[in-house]
C-alpha positions in Angstrom: -48.5 0.8 -2.9 -45.7 2.0 -0.7 -42.1 2.2 -1.7 -41.1 -0.7 0.5 -44.0 -2.9 -0.9 -42.9 -2.1 -4.5 -39.4 -3.1 -3.8 -40.4 -6.2 -1.9 -42.2 -7.4 -5.0 -39.1 -6.8 -7.0 -37.1 -8.7 -4.5 -39.4 -11.7 -4.7 -39.0 -11.6 -8.5 -35.3 -11.7 -8.1 -35.2 -14.9 -6.1 -34.8 -16.8 -9.4 -32.0 -14.3 -10.3 -29.9 -15.8 -7.4 -28.4 -18.4 -9.6 -27.2 -15.8 -12.1 -25.6 -13.6 -9.5 -23.9 -15.6 -6.8 -20.2 -15.9 -7.2 -20.0 -19.5 -8.3 -21.7 -18.5 -11.5 -19.4 -15.5 -11.8 -16.7 -18.1 -12.0 -17.9 -18.6 -15.6 -16.3 -15.2 -16.4 -13.0 -16.9 -16.0 -13.9 -19.4 -18.6 -15.0 -16.8 -21.2 -18.6 -18.2 -21.3 -20.7 -15.2 -20.2 -20.5 -11.5 -20.8 -22.9 -10.8 -17.9 -20.7 -12.9 -15.6 -17.7 -10.7 -16.7 -19.7 -7.6 -15.7 -20.8 -9.2 -12.4 -17.3 -10.2 -11.5 -16.0 -6.7 -12.3 -18.7 -5.2 -10.1 -17.9 -7.4 -7.2 -14.2 -6.5 -7.5 -14.9 -2.8 -7.7 -17.2 -3.1 -4.6 -14.9 -5.2 -2.4 -11.4 -4.2 -3.3 -10.9 -2.1 -0.1 -11.0 -5.0 2.4 -8.2 -6.6 0.3 -6.2 -3.3 0.4 -6.6 -3.3 4.2 -5.3 -6.9 4.3 -2.2 -6.0 2.2 -1.5 -2.9 4.3 -1.8 -4.9 7.6 0.8 -7.3 6.2 3.3 -4.4 6.3 3.3 -3.2 2.7 3.5 0.5 2.0 0.7 2.6 0.6 2.2 2.7 -2.8 3.0 -1.0 -2.9 -0.4 -2.0 -1.6 -2.1 0.0 -4.3 0.1 -1.6 -7.0 -0.5 -5.1 -5.5 -4.2 -4.7 -5.4 -4.3 -3.5 -9.0 -2.0 -6.3 -10.2 -4.1 -8.9 -8.3 -7.3 -7.7 -9.9 -5.6 -7.7 -13.3 -4.9 -11.4 -12.8 -8.4 -12.1 -11.3 -10.1 -10.6 -14.4 -7.9 -12.6 -16.8 -9.6 -15.4 -18.7 -9.3 -18.8 -17.0 -8.2 -17.4 -13.7 -11.0 -19.2 -11.9 -10.9 -22.3 -14.0 -9.9 -24.5 -11.0 -12.4 -23.0 -8.5 -15.0 -25.4 -7.0 -18.2 -23.8 -8.0 -20.3 -26.1 -5.7 -19.1 -24.6 -2.5 -17.4 -21.6 -0.9 -17.8 -17.9 -0.5 -16.5 -15.2 -2.7 -15.1 -13.5 0.3 -12.9 -16.4 1.5 -12.0 -17.5 -2.0 -10.8 -14.0 -2.9 -8.7 -13.8 0.2 -7.1 -17.2 -0.5 -6.4 -16.1 -4.0 -4.8 -12.9 -2.8 -2.6 -14.8 -0.3 -1.4 -17.1 -3.1 -0.8 -14.1 -5.3 1.2 -12.3 -2.7 3.3 -15.5 -1.9 4.0 -16.5 -5.5 4.0 -13.3 -7.5 5.3 -10.4 -5.4 8.4 -10.1 -7.7 6.3 -9.9 -10.8 3.8 -7.5 -9.3 6.6 -5.3 -7.8 7.9 -4.8 -11.4 4.6 -3.2 -12.4 5.7 0.4 -11.5 3.1 3.0 -10.8 1.6 4.0 -14.1 3.3 1.1 -15.9 0.4 -1.4 -15.4 -3.2 -1.3 -16.5 -5.7 0.4 -14.1 -8.2 -2.3 -13.3 -10.3 -0.7 -10.6 -10.8 2.9 -9.7 -8.8 3.9 -6.6 -9.0 7.3 -5.0 -5.6 7.2 -3.6 -6.0 10.0 -1.0 -9.3 8.7 0.2 -8.0 5.1 0.3 -5.2 5.9 2.6 -7.2 8.4 4.6 -9.7 5.6 5.2 -6.9 3.2 6.2 -5.5 5.8 8.6 -8.7 5.6 10.8 -8.9 1.8 10.8 -8.8 0.6 14.4 -5.3 0.3 15.8 -5.4 -3.1 17.5 -3.7 -6.4 17.5 -6.1 -8.0 15.0 -4.5 -10.2 12.4 -4.6 -9.1 8.7 -7.3 -11.8 8.3 -9.4 -10.4 11.1 -9.0 -6.8 9.7 -10.0 -8.1 6.3 -13.2 -9.8 7.7 -14.2 -6.7 9.7 -13.7 -4.4 6.7 -15.5 -6.8 4.4 -18.5 -6.7 6.7 -18.5 -2.9 6.9 -18.1 -2.6 3.1 -21.1 -4.8 2.6 -23.3 -2.9 5.0 -22.2 0.4 3.4 -23.1 -1.0 0.0 -26.6 -2.0 1.3 -27.1 1.5 2.8 -26.2 3.2 -0.5 -28.6 1.0 -2.4 -31.4 1.9 0.1 -30.5 5.5 -0.1 -30.6 5.4 -3.9 -34.1 3.9 -3.8 -35.4 6.6 -1.6 -33.7 9.3 -3.7 -35.3 7.8 -6.9 -38.7 8.1 -5.1 -38.1 11.7 -4.2 -37.8 10.8 -0.5 -34.3 11.8 0.3 -35.3 13.9 3.3 -37.2 11.0 4.8 -34.2 8.7 4.5 -31.9 11.3 6.0 -34.1 11.5 9.0 -34.7 7.8 9.5 -31.4 6.1 8.6 -30.2 6.3 12.2 -32.8 3.8 13.1 -31.1 1.2 10.9 -28.0 1.1 13.1 -29.7 1.2 16.4 -28.1 4.5 17.2 -30.1 7.3 18.8 -31.5 9.7 16.2 -31.6 12.4 18.9 -35.3 12.9 18.2 -38.5 11.0 19.0 -40.9 9.6 16.4 -43.2 12.4 17.1 -40.5 15.1 16.6 -39.3 13.6 13.4 -42.8 13.1 12.2 -43.6 16.7 12.8 -40.6 17.8 10.7 -41.7 15.4 7.9 -45.4 16.2 8.1 -46.2 12.6 9.3 -48.1 11.3 12.3 -46.2 9.3 14.9 -48.1 6.2 13.9 -47.1 6.7 10.3 -43.5 7.2 11.4 -43.5 3.8 13.2 -44.9 2.1 10.1 -42.3 3.8 7.9 -39.4 2.8 10.1 -40.6 -0.8 10.2 -40.8 -0.9 6.4 -37.4 0.8 6.2 -35.8 -1.9 8.3 -37.6 -4.6 6.4 -36.3 -3.3 3.1 -32.8 -3.0 4.6 -32.9 -6.7 5.5 -34.1 -7.7 2.1 -31.2 -5.7 0.4 -28.7 -7.2 2.8 -29.8 -10.7 1.9 -29.6 -9.9 -1.8 -26.1 -8.4 -1.5 -24.9 -11.4 0.4 -26.5 -13.6 -2.2 -23.9 -12.2 -4.6 -21.1 -13.6 -2.5 -22.2 -17.1 -1.4 -22.8 -20.4 -3.1 -26.4 -21.1 -2.2 -29.5 -19.4 -0.6 -29.1 -21.6 2.4 -25.7 -20.0 3.1 -27.0 -16.5 3.4 -28.0 -16.7 7.1 -24.6 -18.4 7.9 -22.8 -15.5 6.2 -24.9 -12.9 8.0 -24.0 -14.4 11.4 -20.3 -14.6 10.4 -20.2 -11.0 9.2 -21.8 -9.5 12.3 -19.5 -11.6 14.5 -16.6 -10.0 12.6 -17.8 -6.6 13.9 -17.8 -7.6 17.5 
């Protein structure tokens, strides 16, 4: 059984897992009812903090203030009962989190600003130099903070999926194959033909085509699973995919 087929079976097994991972169940973390939900919420926050940082910076806050604000916001997010008023039957974690951040910035700037650097609890791990270095190469355009947030959220999600796929290949001892083939996921030119890459990997051109097909299939499966963590129903996954790719245009 191939690597992709093995993981496809695992993906199918995880369909029932959807209800335990989408963000409306993570809301239970705010009610103190589920330790796994606490962990799931913390993981989502650690994964998707950077789009919120970009939003805060685009609103004109300094690097130092933006870092403090994001930390203070997530400290509040992870407090018990923070999500007690959330509607768990509809919505997206992405939009809910942005609305919550806007409310936080509007109502609690003074309180957050009093949390001097080093004076508050570190909630998420921020590599300060890399954070600002990343922000420095964000597109310089007239996009609103909201549009910048949407774009960065989409890119963060796709990067998360790519890392998961890379880890699967690494676990299977196929790091070299992934390094050669990952360009085919983005539609960019790899600079080599199937035959040339196959020769380097000791694979026939036909096997190369099958491998790339399976790679793309697994990428789509992981993309859907990652999005499932952030929407309220399986039916919302395709809508969210269209929205995120539109944000990249």
